[in-house]
DRENGUMAR-645975 format. One line per 4 residues: number of its first residue (from 0); for each residue x, y, z of N, C-alpha, C. Coordinates in nm, 3 decimals. Example, Ala and Ser with C-alpha at 12.3 -4.5 7.8 and 13.67 -1.06 7.14 Angstrom:
<nodes>
0) 1.319/-0.569/0.780/1.230/-0.450/0.780/1.320/-0.330/0.780; 1.285/-0.225/0.708/1.367/-0.106/0.714/1.290/0.003/0.787
</nodes>
This chain:
<nodes>
0) 0.060/-1.743/0.351/0.138/-1.719/0.470/0.203/-1.570/0.460; 0.173/-1.491/0.564/0.227/-1.357/0.563/0.357/-1.339/0.613; 0.429/-1.224/0.588/0.563/-1.192/0.647/0.578/-1.059/0.673; 0.698/-1.011/0.724/0.733/-0.883/0.761/0.701/-0.789/0.629
4) 0.740/-0.823/0.513/0.726/-0.745/0.405/0.567/-0.712/0.377; 0.488/-0.803/0.411/0.335/-0.784/0.401/0.299/-0.672/0.501; 0.352/-0.683/0.639/0.318/-0.595/0.731/0.352/-0.449/0.684; 0.478/-0.436/0.628/0.516/-0.309/0.594/0.444/-0.246/0.476
8) 0.411/-0.333/0.378/0.323/-0.283/0.275/0.198/-0.230/0.311; 0.131/-0.331/0.386/0.002/-0.290/0.451/-0.015/-0.159/0.529; 0.091/-0.150/0.621/0.088/-0.041/0.712/0.114/0.095/0.645; 0.212/0.090/0.555/0.235/0.215/0.484/0.136/0.265/0.369
12) 0.044/0.169/0.350/-0.050/0.201/0.251/-0.166/0.270/0.332; -0.160/0.306/0.455/-0.264/0.354/0.535/-0.242/0.510/0.563; -0.326/0.586/0.571/-0.309/0.740/0.582/-0.225/0.769/0.721; -0.139/0.867/0.704/-0.075/0.919/0.831/0.022/0.826/0.895
16) 0.078/0.728/0.830/0.148/0.635/0.894/0.295/0.665/0.875; 0.380/0.661/0.975/0.536/0.678/0.973/0.597/0.536/1.010; 0.708/0.516/0.952/0.795/0.398/0.994/0.906/0.444/1.078; 0.920/0.407/1.202/1.021/0.439/1.301/1.142/0.342/1.265
20) 1.263/0.404/1.265/1.392/0.326/1.237/1.404/0.222/1.348; 1.427/0.092/1.318/1.434/-0.002/1.393/1.507/-0.122/1.351; 1.536/-0.223/1.422/1.609/-0.344/1.373/1.512/-0.432/1.298; 1.377/-0.414/1.325/1.272/-0.486/1.263/1.174/-0.394/1.184
24) 1.044/-0.400/1.231/0.951/-0.292/1.171/0.884/-0.226/1.286; 0.839/-0.107/1.275/0.759/-0.025/1.375/0.681/0.092/1.308; 0.555/0.077/1.317/0.482/0.164/1.253/0.377/0.247/1.358; 0.361/0.379/1.332/0.297/0.449/1.420/0.206/0.551/1.338
28) 0.094/0.598/1.395/0.009/0.692/1.338/-0.038/0.792/1.450; -0.025/0.922/1.417/-0.040/1.017/1.518/0.040/1.009/1.645; 0.165/0.950/1.614/0.258/0.930/1.729/0.230/0.809/1.810; 0.145/0.726/1.777/0.117/0.601/1.848/0.132/0.477/1.773
32) 0.195/0.377/1.843/0.228/0.264/1.777/0.115/0.170/1.760; 0.095/0.100/1.640/-0.019/0.021/1.620/0.033/-0.125/1.571; 0.152/-0.146/1.519/0.207/-0.265/1.488/0.362/-0.253/1.474; 0.421/-0.360/1.545/0.567/-0.354/1.545/0.620/-0.484/1.562
36) 0.753/-0.520/1.532/0.815/-0.638/1.558/0.838/-0.680/1.697; 0.816/-0.810/1.729/0.819/-0.845/1.872/0.968/-0.854/1.925; 0.995/-0.789/2.033/1.124/-0.787/2.092/1.128/-0.896/2.204; 1.166/-1.005/2.162/1.173/-1.124/2.249/1.278/-1.121/2.347
40) 1.243/-1.141/2.478/1.339/-1.142/2.589/1.343/-1.283/2.639; 1.483/-1.331/2.649/1.505/-1.456/2.728/1.589/-1.436/2.842; 1.571/-1.504/2.957/1.652/-1.485/3.069/1.790/-1.509/3.039; 1.885/-1.404/3.074/2.032/-1.430/3.065/2.084/-1.418/2.914
44) 1.991/-1.369/2.817/2.042/-1.359/2.683/1.995/-1.231/2.627; 2.063/-1.169/2.530/2.029/-1.052/2.475/1.877/-1.061/2.408; 1.833/-0.932/2.402/1.696/-0.925/2.327/1.710/-0.962/2.175; 1.614/-1.024/2.128/1.607/-1.066/1.995/1.480/-1.002/1.930
48) 1.503/-0.923/1.817/1.390/-0.868/1.741/1.328/-0.965/1.642; 1.218/-1.026/1.679/1.140/-1.121/1.585/1.062/-1.057/1.478; 1.111/-1.071/1.354/1.029/-1.004/1.251/0.933/-1.106/1.191; 0.932/-1.229/1.241/0.827/-1.314/1.211/0.699/-1.315/1.312
52) 0.708/-1.224/1.404/0.612/-1.202/1.494/0.585/-1.058/1.515; 0.460/-1.018/1.506/0.408/-0.877/1.518/0.338/-0.861/1.645; 0.368/-0.741/1.705/0.285/-0.701/1.827/0.183/-0.602/1.777; 0.062/-0.640/1.799/-0.059/-0.579/1.753/-0.134/-0.499/1.858
56) -0.177/-0.376/1.834/-0.277/-0.311/1.930/-0.409/-0.359/1.909; -0.481/-0.397/2.012/-0.619/-0.455/1.986/-0.721/-0.385/2.059; -0.693/-0.272/2.129/-0.796/-0.191/2.184/-0.833/-0.221/2.327; -0.871/-0.325/2.357/-0.904/-0.354/2.502/-0.873/-0.494/2.543
60) -0.892/-0.523/2.683/-0.844/-0.664/2.741/-0.958/-0.759/2.676; -1.080/-0.723/2.652/-1.184/-0.811/2.611/-1.137/-0.873/2.475; -1.112/-0.782/2.379/-1.055/-0.831/2.243/-0.927/-0.919/2.254; -0.843/-0.876/2.345/-0.706/-0.944/2.364/-0.746/-1.087/2.413
64) -0.824/-1.104/2.510/-0.861/-1.242/2.564/-0.924/-1.319/2.461; -1.017/-1.267/2.388/-1.091/-1.331/2.276/-1.001/-1.386/2.172; -0.900/-1.315/2.125/-0.796/-1.365/2.037/-0.710/-1.475/2.095; -0.663/-1.458/2.216/-0.579/-1.558/2.289/-0.651/-1.687/2.318
68) -0.777/-1.684/2.352/-0.855/-1.799/2.366/-0.903/-1.875/2.243; -0.944/-1.784/2.158/-0.993/-1.843/2.031/-0.902/-1.894/1.920; -0.771/-1.842/1.923/-0.674/-1.878/1.835/-0.545/-1.891/1.887; -0.532/-1.976/1.991/-0.409/-1.988/2.063/-0.275/-2.024/1.988
72) -0.294/-2.074/1.859/-0.183/-2.115/1.772/-0.132/-1.997/1.683; -0.211/-1.897/1.685/-0.195/-1.771/1.603/-0.167/-1.641/1.695; -0.225/-1.631/1.815/-0.197/-1.521/1.908/-0.139/-1.568/2.024; -0.063/-1.477/2.094/-0.003/-1.529/2.234/0.032/-1.396/2.308
76) 0.063/-1.410/2.425/0.108/-1.301/2.510/0.231/-1.334/2.578; 0.300/-1.246/2.655/0.423/-1.272/2.718/0.438/-1.186/2.845; 0.515/-1.234/2.933/0.532/-1.149/3.059/0.577/-1.000/3.019; 0.518/-0.906/3.098/0.550/-0.762/3.065/0.426/-0.716/2.988
80) 0.340/-0.777/2.931/0.234/-0.736/2.850/0.103/-0.746/2.927; 0.119/-0.788/3.049/-0.019/-0.812/3.129/-0.083/-0.663/3.138; -0.207/-0.653/3.120/-0.278/-0.531/3.135/-0.262/-0.436/3.020; -0.188/-0.477/2.916/-0.166/-0.388/2.798/-0.271/-0.468/2.682
84) -0.336/-0.370/2.601/-0.412/-0.421/2.503/-0.349/-0.459/2.378; -0.251/-0.551/2.394/-0.161/-0.589/2.286/-0.143/-0.737/2.283; -0.128/-0.806/2.161/-0.120/-0.940/2.151/-0.007/-0.964/2.042; 0.051/-1.071/2.053/0.160/-1.106/1.952/0.105/-1.207/1.852
88) 0.132/-1.185/1.722/0.072/-1.240/1.611/0.194/-1.313/1.540; 0.164/-1.450/1.523/0.265/-1.536/1.456/0.228/-1.514/1.298; 0.303/-1.431/1.232/0.271/-1.413/1.097/0.249/-1.518/1.007; 0.336/-1.623/1.018/0.319/-1.740/0.936/0.187/-1.824/0.952
92) 0.105/-1.783/1.056/-0.019/-1.852/1.072/-0.135/-1.780/0.998; -0.113/-1.666/0.954/-0.222/-1.591/0.881/-0.195/-1.570/0.733; -0.308/-1.555/0.652/-0.262/-1.518/0.517/-0.276/-1.372/0.511; -0.244/-1.302/0.396/-0.225/-1.164/0.375/-0.360/-1.095/0.395
96) -0.465/-1.157/0.349/-0.605/-1.096/0.369/-0.634/-1.075/0.521; -0.612/-1.181/0.590/-0.649/-1.172/0.747/-0.547/-1.069/0.813; -0.430/-1.067/0.769/-0.320/-0.971/0.819/-0.370/-0.831/0.790; -0.421/-0.801/0.664/-0.480/-0.664/0.623/-0.584/-0.633/0.726
100) -0.673/-0.716/0.762/-0.781/-0.675/0.846/-0.729/-0.646/0.985; -0.642/-0.716/1.037/-0.574/-0.695/1.176/-0.481/-0.555/1.188; -0.412/-0.535/1.081/-0.329/-0.416/1.063/-0.422/-0.294/1.066; -0.530/-0.307/0.971/-0.618/-0.197/0.951/-0.700/-0.164/1.080
104) -0.739/-0.263/1.146/-0.817/-0.250/1.264/-0.729/-0.187/1.373; -0.609/-0.226/1.385/-0.512/-0.168/1.483/-0.485/-0.014/1.452; -0.468/-0.004/1.321/-0.444/0.145/1.282/-0.561/0.236/1.304; -0.681/0.184/1.290/-0.804/0.267/1.307/-0.822/0.310/1.446
108) -0.784/0.216/1.546/-0.806/0.231/1.679/-0.698/0.328/1.743; -0.587/0.350/1.666/-0.481/0.438/1.714/-0.479/0.569/1.650; -0.543/0.584/1.525/-0.533/0.698/1.442/-0.622/0.815/1.495; -0.570/0.936/1.492/-0.676/1.051/1.528/-0.787/1.039/1.446
112) -0.903/1.085/1.507/-1.027/1.068/1.451/-1.040/1.121/1.298; -0.981/1.240/1.287/-0.974/1.297/1.144/-0.898/1.223/1.046; -0.799/1.152/1.100/-0.722/1.045/1.002/-0.815/0.921/0.967; -0.852/0.861/1.086/-0.926/0.736/1.079/-1.049/0.739/0.997
116) -1.119/0.860/0.983/-1.231/0.891/0.910/-1.199/0.907/0.755; -1.090/0.917/0.723/-1.055/0.957/0.584/-1.070/0.834/0.497; -1.146/0.868/0.386/-1.157/0.758/0.288/-1.024/0.740/0.214; -0.972/0.620/0.193/-0.845/0.609/0.126/-0.844/0.508/0.014
120) -0.774/0.547/-0.093/-0.778/0.467/-0.214/-0.632/0.438/-0.241; -0.587/0.305/-0.241/-0.452/0.265/-0.272/-0.444/0.215/-0.412; -0.368/0.279/-0.500/-0.348/0.237/-0.637/-0.205/0.210/-0.675; -0.192/0.154/-0.795/-0.064/0.140/-0.854/-0.072/0.188/-1.006
124) 0.036/0.231/-1.069/0.026/0.294/-1.192/0.150/0.263/-1.281; 0.134/0.236/-1.397/0.244/0.211/-1.490/0.280/0.338/-1.572; 0.408/0.377/-1.545/0.465/0.506/-1.617/0.534/0.460/-1.755; 0.473/0.496/-1.862/0.542/0.466/-1.978/0.563/0.588/-2.057
128) 0.688/0.615/-2.079/0.723/0.740/-2.141/0.794/0.713/-2.282; 0.748/0.789/-2.381/0.819/0.772/-2.525/0.825/0.925/-2.575; 0.935/0.960/-2.616/0.960/1.091/-2.691/0.921/1.198/-2.603; 0.932/1.192/-2.468/0.898/1.306/-2.399/0.759/1.315/-2.353
132) 0.672/1.213/-2.391/0.534/1.207/-2.365/0.506/1.091/-2.279; 0.397/1.093/-2.205/0.365/0.982/-2.113/0.213/0.931/-2.149; 0.212/0.801/-2.148/0.080/0.723/-2.180/-0.023/0.761/-2.084; -0.127/0.793/-2.126/-0.261/0.817/-2.037/-0.375/0.749/-2.087
136) -0.474/0.719/-2.005/-0.597/0.639/-2.036/-0.720/0.718/-2.007; -0.823/0.713/-2.079/-0.959/0.766/-2.043/-1.045/0.644/-2.013; -1.090/0.617/-1.900/-1.172/0.484/-1.872/-1.313/0.518/-1.941; -1.383/0.408/-1.978/-1.503/0.422/-2.040/-1.618/0.489/-1.958
140) -1.672/0.586/-2.009/-1.778/0.670/-1.950/-1.727/0.787/-1.857; -1.593/0.810/-1.860/-1.544/0.924/-1.785/-1.471/1.035/-1.883; -1.457/1.145/-1.824/-1.402/1.263/-1.910/-1.255/1.275/-1.872; -1.219/1.240/-1.757/-1.070/1.252/-1.723/-0.985/1.142/-1.751
144) -0.855/1.170/-1.788/-0.748/1.076/-1.802/-0.677/1.040/-1.683; -0.632/0.920/-1.676/-0.539/0.869/-1.568/-0.431/0.799/-1.628; -0.322/0.799/-1.530/-0.202/0.707/-1.569/-0.244/0.565/-1.565; -0.228/0.487/-1.656/-0.281/0.345/-1.658/-0.251/0.271/-1.529
148) -0.337/0.187/-1.474/-0.326/0.112/-1.353/-0.456/0.101/-1.283; -0.455/0.080/-1.138/-0.584/0.077/-1.081/-0.556/0.025/-0.930; -0.667/-0.009/-0.873/-0.672/-0.058/-0.735/-0.652/-0.211/-0.721; -0.586/-0.244/-0.615/-0.563/-0.392/-0.584/-0.692/-0.469/-0.558
152) -0.688/-0.588/-0.579/-0.797/-0.679/-0.557/-0.755/-0.775/-0.447; -0.822/-0.787/-0.338/-0.790/-0.878/-0.229/-0.662/-0.862/-0.168; -0.570/-0.965/-0.165/-0.446/-0.960/-0.102/-0.339/-0.948/-0.201; -0.361/-0.884/-0.323/-0.269/-0.874/-0.427/-0.155/-0.775/-0.375
156) -0.027/-0.794/-0.421/0.080/-0.702/-0.407/0.081/-0.607/-0.505; 0.176/-0.514/-0.505/0.187/-0.416/-0.611/0.204/-0.470/-0.748; 0.299/-0.559/-0.762/0.330/-0.626/-0.890/0.212/-0.698/-0.948; 0.147/-0.774/-0.863/0.028/-0.857/-0.911/-0.080/-0.754/-0.963
160) -0.106/-0.658/-0.878/-0.195/-0.554/-0.922/-0.169/-0.488/-1.066; -0.038/-0.452/-1.075/0.003/-0.378/-1.188/-0.016/-0.475/-1.310; 0.042/-0.599/-1.297/0.038/-0.683/-1.424/-0.108/-0.718/-1.458; -0.200/-0.725/-1.361/-0.341/-0.762/-1.407/-0.413/-0.641/-1.471
164) -0.392/-0.515/-1.397/-0.450/-0.403/-1.459/-0.399/-0.359/-1.600; -0.280/-0.374/-1.622/-0.215/-0.324/-1.750/-0.260/-0.429/-1.846; -0.278/-0.553/-1.830/-0.335/-0.655/-1.927/-0.481/-0.622/-1.948; -0.550/-0.584/-1.840/-0.702/-0.567/-1.860/-0.712/-0.446/-1.943
168) -0.639/-0.341/-1.916/-0.680/-0.205/-1.989/-0.600/-0.194/-2.120; -0.480/-0.241/-2.132/-0.408/-0.214/-2.245/-0.373/-0.329/-2.330; -0.412/-0.442/-2.300/-0.391/-0.575/-2.382/-0.244/-0.607/-2.406; -0.151/-0.570/-2.315/-0.020/-0.596/-2.325/0.022/-0.673/-2.191
172) 0.139/-0.731/-2.193/0.186/-0.810/-2.078/0.311/-0.737/-2.029; 0.311/-0.693/-1.911/0.430/-0.641/-1.857/0.534/-0.746/-1.813; 0.657/-0.727/-1.833/0.762/-0.829/-1.812/0.804/-0.802/-1.657; 0.764/-0.883/-1.582/0.780/-0.866/-1.433/0.926/-0.839/-1.389
176) 1.024/-0.908/-1.453/1.164/-0.877/-1.400/1.208/-0.738/-1.444; 1.140/-0.665/-1.527/1.181/-0.526/-1.566/1.113/-0.411/-1.482; 1.010/-0.458/-1.392/0.926/-0.350/-1.325/1.013/-0.298/-1.217; 1.007/-0.168/-1.212/1.086/-0.096/-1.112/1.000/0.015/-1.052
180) 1.013/0.043/-0.935/0.934/0.149/-0.844/1.008/0.278/-0.880; 0.946/0.370/-0.908/1.000/0.511/-0.939/0.940/0.621/-0.853; 0.844/0.592/-0.764/0.783/0.690/-0.685/0.645/0.658/-0.629; 0.614/0.717/-0.525/0.476/0.703/-0.465/0.432/0.839/-0.419
184) 0.312/0.860/-0.473/0.246/0.997/-0.453/0.113/0.990/-0.387; 0.067/1.091/-0.304/-0.042/1.099/-0.223/-0.118/1.234/-0.250; -0.250/1.245/-0.265/-0.306/1.377/-0.287/-0.456/1.348/-0.250; -0.511/1.459/-0.195/-0.654/1.466/-0.159/-0.740/1.486/-0.284
188) -0.857/1.431/-0.279/-0.947/1.459/-0.395/-1.061/1.559/-0.340; -1.139/1.612/-0.445/-1.247/1.704/-0.410/-1.341/1.649/-0.306; -1.362/1.518/-0.301/-1.462/1.452/-0.211/-1.409/1.426/-0.071; -1.285/1.473/-0.053/-1.213/1.438/0.069/-1.146/1.322/0.080
192) -1.149/1.226/-0.008/-1.064/1.113/-0.022/-0.922/1.133/-0.038; -0.841/1.043/0.007/-0.697/1.063/-0.013/-0.660/0.939/-0.099; -0.583/0.968/-0.226/-0.548/0.871/-0.321/-0.392/0.860/-0.302; -0.341/0.733/-0.291/-0.208/0.704/-0.297/-0.177/0.628/-0.425
196) -0.089/0.667/-0.503/-0.040/0.602/-0.637/0.103/0.571/-0.627; 0.129/0.425/-0.633/0.263/0.377/-0.643/0.300/0.356/-0.778; 0.394/0.421/-0.835/0.427/0.418/-0.980/0.544/0.335/-1.006; 0.535/0.268/-1.119/0.640/0.166/-1.172/0.661/0.194/-1.321
200) 0.787/0.168/-1.359/0.811/0.159/-1.503/0.823/0.014/-1.527; 0.837/-0.017/-1.664/0.859/-0.171/-1.694/0.836/-0.195/-1.849; 0.902/-0.280/-1.905/0.891/-0.310/-2.035/0.779/-0.410/-2.060; 0.733/-0.433/-2.194/0.612/-0.497/-2.215/0.638/-0.583/-2.344
204) 0.534/-0.676/-2.364/0.528/-0.757/-2.478/0.399/-0.746/-2.537; 0.373/-0.724/-2.656/0.239/-0.716/-2.722/0.228/-0.583/-2.789; 0.107/-0.544/-2.830/0.085/-0.414/-2.896/-0.021/-0.349/-2.813; 0.011/-0.211/-2.774/-0.064/-0.134/-2.695/-0.202/-0.097/-2.771
208) -0.309/-0.125/-2.694/-0.437/-0.099/-2.761/-0.536/-0.083/-2.645; -0.637/0.001/-2.655/-0.741/0.017/-2.568/-0.839/-0.105/-2.550; -0.852/-0.157/-2.425/-0.951/-0.261/-2.408/-1.090/-0.210/-2.403; -1.180/-0.298/-2.377/-1.321/-0.251/-2.362/-1.337/-0.171/-2.243
212) -1.252/-0.172/-2.136/-1.260/-0.085/-2.027/-1.217/0.067/-2.057; -1.157/0.090/-2.169/-1.081/0.215/-2.193/-1.159/0.283/-2.325; -1.192/0.402/-2.310/-1.252/0.475/-2.442/-1.142/0.535/-2.518; -1.030/0.575/-2.455/-0.928/0.645/-2.537/-0.792/0.634/-2.478
216) -0.693/0.621/-2.557/-0.543/0.632/-2.516/-0.498/0.765/-2.569; -0.393/0.824/-2.499/-0.328/0.956/-2.550/-0.192/0.953/-2.481; -0.103/1.019/-2.564/0.033/1.043/-2.524/0.042/1.192/-2.473; 0.053/1.231/-2.334/0.037/1.358/-2.285/0.173/1.424/-2.278
220) 0.172/1.554/-2.304/0.285/1.645/-2.253/0.254/1.707/-2.121; 0.350/1.788/-2.072/0.318/1.851/-1.951/0.199/1.961/-1.964; 0.189/2.006/-2.078/0.069/2.100/-2.106/-0.063/2.035/-2.075; -0.065/1.910/-2.076/-0.193/1.839/-2.054/-0.221/1.803/-1.896
224) -0.129/1.865/-1.811/-0.168/1.840/-1.674/-0.284/1.874/-1.625; -0.368/1.972/-1.663/-0.503/2.015/-1.606/-0.594/1.889/-1.636; -0.558/1.806/-1.721/-0.651/1.702/-1.766/-0.661/1.565/-1.686; -0.562/1.567/-1.586/-0.550/1.448/-1.497/-0.582/1.486/-1.359
228) -0.603/1.382/-1.272/-0.639/1.397/-1.125/-0.505/1.457/-1.049; -0.540/1.518/-0.935/-0.433/1.571/-0.855/-0.317/1.479/-0.821; -0.337/1.361/-0.799/-0.227/1.273/-0.751/-0.132/1.241/-0.883; -0.199/1.231/-1.005/-0.122/1.210/-1.125/-0.047/1.341/-1.164
232) -0.093/1.464/-1.113/-0.031/1.590/-1.132/0.100/1.590/-1.077; 0.113/1.534/-0.954/0.232/1.524/-0.880/0.338/1.462/-0.957; 0.310/1.350/-1.006/0.397/1.267/-1.105/0.446/1.343/-1.217; 0.350/1.419/-1.280/0.382/1.509/-1.401/0.493/1.601/-1.365
236) 0.476/1.664/-1.238/0.559/1.775/-1.194/0.700/1.716/-1.171; 0.712/1.584/-1.124/0.843/1.537/-1.104/0.910/1.509/-1.233; 0.830/1.439/-1.318/0.889/1.400/-1.467/0.926/1.532/-1.554; 0.857/1.641/-1.523/0.900/1.766/-1.576/1.031/1.824/-1.524
240) 1.047/1.809/-1.394/1.168/1.856/-1.333/1.279/1.776/-1.375; 1.263/1.658/-1.395/1.382/1.560/-1.438/1.411/1.584/-1.586; 1.326/1.635/-1.661/1.343/1.652/-1.819/1.276/1.541/-1.886; 1.216/1.445/-1.815/1.156/1.326/-1.884/1.035/1.351/-1.956
244) 0.975/1.458/-1.906/0.834/1.490/-1.972/0.847/1.644/-2.018; 0.815/1.648/-2.158/0.812/1.787/-2.222/0.697/1.867/-2.209
</nodes>
């Protein structure tokens, strides 16, 4: 069952998205709204912002009617929305994977062509600092080092992705209650793709060791910045500025 937090996470993971200040959630790309919380209006009563219902852009009247007729328990419309390519989605009626498809489709239809065509990679990373150095890993068969972590699978949230990736790469268990978000970075790659990296600190149990996925672990200083990808370099710059990375 999806909720407003899932909408926010999924929307903000897409390129070019900005969140508009509101009593609920409101996301736009290129100045155009593609998903926002439903402002329910009842005769003689104040408007209520429903964060359990999302208004979705669906492109055209044909798609709108297909959703309304095919899944009446999930989608609905309301007075004032006639003639607009918008439907209301009951978040509790869909899982996160279906929500991701709906939000991404809405974003793609509203985004400028150059943004919608951008390849996008959404990752999470574990920031482990000791004695002014940061742990980095070189995946098997690659020449470049990365901050440990990786891409989400299916409907995983950041924490689930982080716990799985670190266990798979470094053979340790992150302690969920200690995991803290420390920053999100976004940078273009030489192939034109955009990589977003959400970074977290956290304590662990076990002994750090390279798994079969990793050829080498290393503790890097700021001088090693050229050996990592552009998005990781942004993290290095911030850690250097705060004095955490030597």
